[in-house]
C-alpha positions in Angstrom: 26.4 32.5 12.8 23.5 32.0 10.3 22.8 28.4 9.1 23.9 29.2 5.6 27.2 30.7 6.9 27.9 27.8 9.1 27.2 25.4 6.3 29.6 27.3 4.0 32.3 27.3 6.8 31.9 23.5 7.0 32.3 23.1 3.3 35.4 25.3 3.4 37.0 23.0 6.0 35.7 24.9 9.1 35.4 23.3 12.5 33.3 20.1 12.7 31.6 21.7 15.8 29.7 23.9 13.4 28.3 20.9 11.6 27.3 19.3 14.9 25.5 22.4 15.9 23.4 22.2 12.8 22.7 18.4 13.2 25.0 16.1 11.2 24.0 12.5 10.5 25.0 9.8 8.1 21.4 9.5 6.8 18.6 12.0 7.0 15.1 10.5 6.4 12.2 12.6 5.4 9.0 10.8 6.5 8.4 8.7 9.6 6.1 6.1 8.2 6.9 2.4 7.8 9.2 3.1 4.9 11.2 5.8 6.7 11.3 3.8 9.9 12.7 0.7 8.1 15.2 2.6 6.1 16.5 4.4 9.2 16.6 1.1 11.1 18.6 -0.7 8.4 21.0 2.2 8.2 21.5 2.2 11.9 21.9 -1.6 12.0 24.7 -1.1 9.5 26.5 1.3 11.9 25.3 4.6 10.4 23.7 7.4 12.4 20.1 8.3 11.3 17.4 10.8 12.0 13.8 10.9 11.0 11.9 14.1 10.2 8.2 13.7 10.6 5.5 16.4 10.4 2.5 14.3 11.5 2.5 11.0 13.4 5.4 8.6 13.6 4.1 5.4 11.9 2.6 7.3 9.0 -0.4 6.7 6.8 -0.4 2.9 7.2 -0.6 2.9 11.0 -3.3 5.6 11.4 -5.3 6.1 8.1 -4.7 3.1 5.8 -3.7 -0.5 6.4 -4.2 -0.9 10.1 -7.6 0.9 10.6 -9.1 -0.4 7.4 -8.3 -4.0 8.3 -9.5 -3.5 11.8 -12.8 -2.4 10.3 -12.9 -5.3 7.9 -12.0 -8.2 10.1 -15.3 -8.3 12.0 -17.1 -8.3 8.6 -15.2 -11.3 7.1 -15.3 -13.2 10.4 -19.1 -12.9 10.6 -19.4 -13.8 6.9 -17.3 -17.0 7.4 -19.2 -18.0 10.6 -22.5 -17.7 8.8 -21.3 -20.4 6.3 -20.4 -23.0 9.0 -23.0 -25.5 10.0 -23.7 -25.4 13.7 -22.5 -21.8 14.0 -24.5 -19.8 11.5 -27.6 -19.7 13.7 -25.5 -18.3 16.6 -24.3 -15.4 14.5 -27.3 -13.2 13.8 -28.2 -9.6 13.8 -26.0 -6.6 12.9 -22.5 -5.9 13.8 -21.9 -4.1 17.1 -20.8 -0.8 15.4 -19.5 1.0 18.5 -17.4 -2.1 19.3 -16.0 -2.3 15.8 -15.1 1.4 15.8 -13.5 1.0 19.3 -11.5 -2.0 18.0 -10.2 0.2 15.1 -9.4 3.0 17.5 -7.4 0.7 19.7 -5.3 -0.5 16.8 -4.5 3.0 15.8 -3.5 3.8 19.4 -6.2 6.4 19.3 -4.0 8.3 16.8 -1.3 8.7 19.3 2.3 7.8 18.3 4.0 7.5 21.7 4.6 3.8 21.1 6.2 4.4 17.8 8.4 7.1 19.3 9.5 4.7 22.0 10.5 2.2 19.4 12.7 4.8 17.7 14.4 5.6 21.0 15.1 1.9 21.6 16.5 1.5 18.1 18.8 4.5 18.5 17.2 6.6 15.8 16.7 10.3 16.5 13.4 12.1 15.7 12.9 15.7 14.6 9.3 16.9 14.7 8.4 19.3 11.9 8.2 19.6 8.1 11.6 19.1 6.4 12.6 20.5 3.0 15.7 20.0 0.9 17.9 23.0 1.1 20.5 22.0 -1.4 22.8 19.0 -1.6 22.7 16.8 1.5 20.9 19.5 3.5 17.4 19.5 5.0 15.9 22.6 6.6 13.1 22.0 9.2 10.4 24.5 9.8 11.6 25.1 13.4 14.8 26.5 12.1 17.0 23.4 12.4 19.3 22.4 9.5 20.3 18.8 9.2 23.3 17.7 7.2 23.6 14.2 5.7 27.1 12.8 5.3 26.0 10.1 2.9 22.3 10.2 2.0 19.0 11.9 2.3 16.0 9.6 1.8 12.6 10.9 0.8 10.0 8.6 2.3 7.1 11.0 2.5 4.6 8.7 0.8 1.5 9.7 -1.2 -1.8 11.4 -0.7 -5.3 11.0 -2.1 -6.1 13.1 -5.2 -9.4 14.8 -5.9 -10.3 14.8 -9.6 -11.2 18.1 -11.3 -14.9 17.9 -11.0 -17.1 21.0 -10.6 -18.2 21.5 -7.0 -16.2 18.6 -5.6 -13.6 20.4 -3.6 -16.2 22.7 -2.1 -18.3 19.7 -1.1 -15.4 18.5 1.1 -15.7 14.8 0.3 -14.2 12.0 2.2 -10.8 10.7 1.1 -9.3 7.4 2.3 -8.3 9.1 5.6 -11.8 10.1 6.4 -13.2 6.7 5.4 -10.9 4.8 7.8 -11.2 7.2 10.7 -14.9 8.2 10.7 -16.6 8.2 14.1 -20.1 7.5 12.8 -21.8 5.4 10.1 -23.2 7.5 7.3 -26.8 6.7 6.3 -26.0 6.9 2.6 -22.5 6.7 1.2 -21.5 7.1 -2.4 -18.0 5.8 -3.3 -16.3 6.8 -6.5 -13.6 4.4 -7.6 -13.4 0.6 -8.1 -9.9 0.0 -6.8 -8.7 -1.4 -3.5 -9.9 1.6 -1.4 -13.3 1.7 -3.0 -13.9 -2.0 -2.7 -12.7 -2.3 0.9 -14.6 0.7 2.2 -17.7 -0.4 0.4 -17.4 -3.8 2.1 -16.8 -2.3 5.6 -19.4 0.5 5.7 -22.1 -1.6 4.0 -21.6 -4.2 6.8 -21.8 -1.5 9.4 -25.2 -0.4 8.1 -24.6 2.3 5.5 -26.5 2.2 2.2 -23.6 2.2 -0.3 -23.5 3.1 -3.9 -20.2 2.3 -5.7 -19.6 4.3 -9.0 -16.9 3.0 -11.4 -15.7 4.6 -14.6 -14.5 1.3 -16.1 -16.4 -1.9 -16.7 -15.4 -3.7 -13.5 -13.7 -3.7 -10.1 -10.0 -4.2 -9.2 -8.7 -3.5 -12.7 -5.1 -4.3 -11.8 -5.9 -7.9 -11.0 -7.2 -10.8 -13.1 -10.7 -10.0 -14.4 -12.3 -12.9 -12.5 -11.2 -11.2 -9.2 -13.3 -8.1 -9.8 -16.3 -10.2 -11.0 -16.4 -12.4 -7.9 -16.0 -9.4 -5.5 -18.7 -7.5 -7.4 -21.1 -10.4 -7.1 -20.5 -10.6 -3.3 -20.9 -6.8 -2.9 -24.2 -6.9 -4.8 -25.4 -9.8 -2.5 -24.5 -7.7 0.5 -26.7 -4.9 -0.8 -24.1 -2.5 -2.4 -25.5 -0.7 -5.5 -22.8 -1.0 -8.2 -22.8 1.1 -11.3 -20.1 0.7 -13.9 -19.2 2.7 -16.9 -20.3 6.0 -15.3 -18.5 9.2 -14.5 -19.3 12.1 -12.2 -20.1 15.4 -13.9 -20.8 17.6 -10.9 -21.1 17.6 -7.1 -23.2 19.8 -5.0 -23.4 20.4 -1.2 -25.4 23.3 -0.2 -24.3 23.4 3.5 -21.4 22.1 5.4 -22.3 18.7 6.8 -25.5 18.6 4.7 -26.5 16.1 2.1 -24.3 15.8 -1.1 -25.7 15.5 -4.6 -23.7 13.6 -7.1 -24.6 14.3 -10.7 -23.5 11.6 -13.3 -22.6 12.2 -16.9 -25.9 10.7 -17.8 -27.7 13.4 -15.9 -28.8 11.0 -13.1 -28.5 12.4 -9.6 -27.7 10.5 -6.4 -28.2 12.1 -3.0 -26.0 10.9 -0.1 -24.9 11.8 3.3 -21.2 11.4 2.5 -19.1 11.0 -0.7 -15.8 9.1 -0.7 -13.4 9.8 -3.6 -11.1 6.8 -4.1 -9.7 7.4 -7.6 -5.9 7.9 -7.3 -2.8 9.0 -5.4 -0.2 11.7 -5.8 3.3 11.9 -4.3 3.8 14.1 -1.3 6.7 15.9 -2.9 5.1 19.3 -3.6 6.7 21.1 -0.6 10.0 19.3 -0.2 12.4 21.7 -1.8 13.0 19.5 -4.8 13.7 22.6 -6.9 16.9 23.2 -4.8 18.4 20.1 -6.3 17.0 20.4 -9.9 13.9 18.4 -9.6 10.2 19.3 -10.2 8.2 19.9 -7.1 5.2 17.6 -6.8 6.7 15.0 -9.2 7.2 11.3 -8.7 10.9 10.5 -8.1 12.5 8.4 -10.8 14.9 6.0 -9.2 17.2 3.1 -10.0 16.8 -0.4 -8.6 18.6 0.7 -5.4 16.0 3.5 -5.0 18.7 6.2 -5.7 17.7 9.2 -7.8 20.1 9.3 -10.8 19.1 12.8 -11.8 20.7 14.3 -8.7 24.5 14.8 -9.0 26.5 13.0 -6.3 24.2 10.0 -5.8 23.1 11.1 -2.3 19.4 11.4 -2.8 17.0 8.4 -2.5 13.3 8.1 -3.2 11.8 5.2 -1.3 8.2 3.9 -1.0 5.2 5.5 -2.7 7.2 8.6 -3.9 8.9 6.6 -6.6 5.7 5.1 -8.0 7.1 1.6 -8.3 4.6 -0.2 -6.1 2.3 1.8 -3.9 2.0 -0.7 -1.1 3.3 -0.5 2.5 5.1 -3.8 2.4 6.8 -2.9 -0.9 7.9 0.4 0.7 9.4 -1.5 3.6 11.1 -3.9 1.2 12.5 -0.9 -0.8 13.7 0.6 2.6 15.7 -2.6 3.3 17.2 -2.5 -0.1 18.0 1.2 0.0 19.3 1.0 3.5 21.7 -1.8 2.5 22.8 0.2 -0.6 23.4 3.4 1.4 25.5 1.5 3.9 27.5 -0.3 1.2 28.2 2.9 -0.6 29.2 4.7 2.6 31.8 2.0 3.1 32.8 1.9 -0.6 31.7 -1.8 -0.8 30.8 -2.8 -4.3 27.1 -2.7 -5.0 25.5 -5.9 -6.4 23.8 -4.1 -9.3 24.6 -7.0 -11.6 22.7 -9.5 -9.4 19.0 -9.2 -10.3 18.0 -10.6 -6.9 21.0 -9.2 -4.9 20.9 -7.3 -1.6 20.9 -3.9 -3.3 18.3 -4.4 -6.1 14.6 -4.0 -5.6 13.6 -6.5 -8.3 10.4 -7.6 -6.5 8.9 -4.3 -7.4 8.5 -5.4 -11.0 8.6 -9.2 -10.8 6.9 -10.3 -7.6 4.6 -7.6 -6.0 2.1 -9.3 -3.6 -1.2 -7.7 -2.7 -4.3 -8.7 -0.7 -7.6 -6.9 -1.0 -9.4 -7.6 2.3 -12.9 -7.6 0.7 -15.5 -10.4 1.2 -14.3 -12.6 -0.4 -10.6 -11.7 -0.3 -8.6 -11.3 -3.5 -4.9 -11.9 -3.5 -2.3 -11.8 -6.3 1.4 -11.7 -6.9 3.5 -11.1 -10.0 2.0 -10.7 -13.5 -1.5 -11.3 -14.6 -2.1 -13.3 -17.8 -2.7 -10.1 -19.8 0.4 -8.4 -18.3 2.6 -11.4 -19.2 1.3 -11.5 -22.7 2.0 -7.8 -23.2 5.5 -8.3 -21.8 6.2 -10.9 -24.5 6.3 -14.1 -22.5 5.1 -17.4 -23.9 2.7 -18.5 -21.2 0.2 -21.1 -20.2 -2.6 -20.1 -17.8 -4.1 -22.7 -15.4 -7.3 -22.1 -13.6 -8.9 -24.0 -10.7 -12.2 -23.9 -8.9 -11.2 -23.2 -5.3 -14.5 -24.5 -4.0 -13.7 -28.0 -5.4 -10.8 -28.3 -2.9 -11.7 -30.4 0.2 -10.2 -27.8 2.5 -12.3 -25.0 1.1 -15.5 -27.1 1.4 -14.7 -27.7 5.1 -13.9 -24.0 5.5 -17.3 -22.9 4.5 -20.5 -24.3 3.0 -20.9 -23.1 -0.6 -17.3 -21.8 -0.7 -16.9 -19.8 -3.9 -13.5 -19.0 -5.2 -11.0 -19.4 -8.0 -7.2 -19.8 -8.4 -5.0 -19.1 -11.4 -1.3 -19.5 -12.1 0.6 -18.0 -15.0 3.5 -20.1 -16.2 6.5 -19.0 -18.3 6.7 -22.0 -20.7 10.3 -21.2 -21.7 11.7 -21.3 -18.2 9.0 -23.5 -16.6 8.6 -21.1 -13.7 5.6 -19.1 -12.3 5.2 -15.5 -13.4 2.1 -14.9 -11.3 -0.7 -16.3 -9.3 -4.1 -15.0 -8.2 -6.6 -16.4 -5.6 -10.1 -15.2 -4.8 -12.1 -16.6 -1.9 -12.6 -16.5 1.8 -9.3 -16.7 3.7 -7.0 -16.7 0.6 -4.8 -13.9 1.9 -2.9 -16.5 3.8 -2.3 -18.5 0.6 -0.4 -15.7 -1.0 3.1 -16.0 0.6 3.6 -19.5 -0.8 2.9 -18.0 -4.3 5.2 -15.1 -3.6 8.0 -17.5 -2.7 7.4 -19.5 -5.9 7.4 -16.3 -8.1 10.3 -14.5 -6.4 12.4 -17.7 -6.0 11.7 -18.6 -9.7 11.0 -22.1 -8.4 10.8 -24.6 -11.3 7.3 -26.1 -11.7 8.8 -29.6 -11.5 10.2 -28.7 -8.0 6.8 -27.3 -6.9 5.4 -30.8 -7.5 7.4 -31.9 -4.5 6.0 -29.2 -2.3 3.2 -31.3 -0.8 0.3 -29.3 0.6 -1.2 -30.5 3.8 -4.6 -32.2 3.7 -7.3 -30.9 4.1 -6.3 -27.3 3.6 -7.3 -24.7 1.0 -3.6 -24.8 0.0 -4.2 -28.1 -1.7 -5.3 -26.0 -4.6 -1.6 -25.9 -5.5 -1.7 -29.6 -6.1 -4.8 -29.2 -8.3 -3.2 -26.4 -10.3 0.0 -28.5 -10.9 -2.0 -31.6 -11.8 -3.9 -29.5 -14.4 -0.6 -28.1 -15.7 1.0 -31.5 -16.0 -2.1 -33.1 -17.6 
């Protein structure tokens, strides 16, 4: 019997054996990255059966082409930088990085682009895996390119993530530039690297490849780096990149790209007419959802579009409430940890709805509401120095209509920072909601500040009163003592 006939028979009350032969689960998850893995795990932990459909490597973008390889490349860079600022150690840390060792370190952390370990975890967690490209084939149905049809009793979750976008620049596509995937997995250091884009990918890859020996030019359309953070974050990182030898040009746009032969040099023509010749070109200017070939049209949605979801990550536009869009595909917060957070929320919501348990939609911080996506998103840029932020910037808070007070502190003036490194340069800011006396956001820039961020995240997400934070005593002498200095400045 054809798959469509079997499906119709099941809908008409036919034998359940027909459904099993097609593959019936409580939850079908499209995409086996961290988001999909976590959603399937939460659903399974709640007693639901789950299957992952993955067309590439289980573990997804983060494990093989983004977070893990990029941080493996960057850690030797920041460790060397820190060591060179410590008396008694700086003279022992000389010469260039051992490039083959750094690349081997990265390759080890990506398991050499082999997902056997991730698959073993799925097996241990009781989650089935189907290899192949899955597409929606109508309500609660997923067709896989190997001919299988999977039926979801309760939910289909789209967790396919996002991909790098190439802007419409003459000659760019033909030049075959690097995207973020190429930049994190390259086997050799390019002699000359041009990077277009001043966001996280552009900044981190400029940091890594310059330290590994490439001559790096960073081209930015705007007037600074890291535009989603406080302006001082981009300024401090830009200063450090310049000191490292990165050529930074702001307020420029690329007009044309030329590459005469595959693997040959690439010429980048700016809107001013200036030309820059390089060995590789990295485009780091934006992302698009991986939804263009998912069968969205079969359920009334636009292929290639971001999925609009509610706070439980369910797609309201689809009748029956069975479709969820989780992680990058919903455009709420394009970060691995936020995708995993959404997966925990969505998994709990799917399980509750399957059991007809009331959803806690009225509870802003309840188990089924992804409030942190809008109120407390943390992010670390692993540049040198690091930049870390959570919640709203001062400008964002003002635009949102809050009555705020902004408090800044020189991180280098804190005893723990002075001990961490000679000449420590950094800055901290907290944004306080004056009406509720709670933090709306916090930003730190400086060596090692990524480990400061979770305390700020707890304060923002927990809406901890400033008066109570006064009783959270930071250990001396640590960089965390900046919290005391910020609160002292706030209290006057």
